[in-house]
N, C-alpha and C positions, 0 to 999 in steps of 0.2 A: 027622630031623625032616621035617616036610612043611608045605606051604602051599597055600592055595586060589588058583587062577588061573582067569581067565575065558577061555573059548574063544570067539573071534569069527568071524563070517561077515559080510562087508560092513559091519564096524563095529558089529554088533549081537551082544550076548552070547547065545550059543546053549547054553552049558553051563558049569557050574562044576566044575573038576577039581581033585582032590587030587594035588599034585605034590611031588616031592622038592625040598628047599631048593636043590639044585644045578641045578634046571631054570631055564633062562634064558628071558627074554621073546622072543617072535617077533612078526611082524605079526599072527598069529592067536591068540596066547596071551599074555595080559597079567596081571601080578601085581596082585592086588586090594588088597594091604596089609590095613589094618583096615577098609576100606570094605565096607558091606553091599550088595554088587552082586548083582543078580538077573538071571535069564534075561529077555531083552527089553530090558535097559538098553542104552544106546548108549555107545560109546567113541569120543571125538573129541578131537583135540589134547592127548592125554596125560591125559584125565580121563574118568571115567564119569558118565553122566547118566541120571536116571530121570524120565520125563515132562518132559524139558527142564530139570530142576533138577539141579545138580551133586550127586553122591553124595559126602559127606564122611565122615571118620572120626568116631567118637564124641567124641574130644578136640576136633576142629575144631567139631563141633556145639555142644559145651559152651562153647567160647570165644565162638562167635557169640551164644549165649544170654546169657552174662554181659555181653557188649558191649551187647546190646539192653536188658537190665535196667538197666545203668548209665545208658544214654541216657534211659530212661524215668524213672528216679529224678532225673536231672539236670533234666529238663523239669518235674518236680514241685517242684524247688527243694531236693531232698535232697542234702546233700554227704556224701561218704564219706571216712573217714580210711583211707588205705592204707599 
């Protein structure tokens, strides 16, 4: 099997590489997981950022959207049975 990893130079993604599952992370090669990382994104403190916004997985994005929707419904006085 294989996985996508981000090649970094000075903390900036310069390439996306297809690597073996056995390839380990280094200071210049980071596992992207399910994040949609692109060339030009920044890697800082263990996370990827695009234009200053953290790059999250599709699952994390969906969970944030659900939270926002629940908050909006709550402000409208709508209660949900969970």
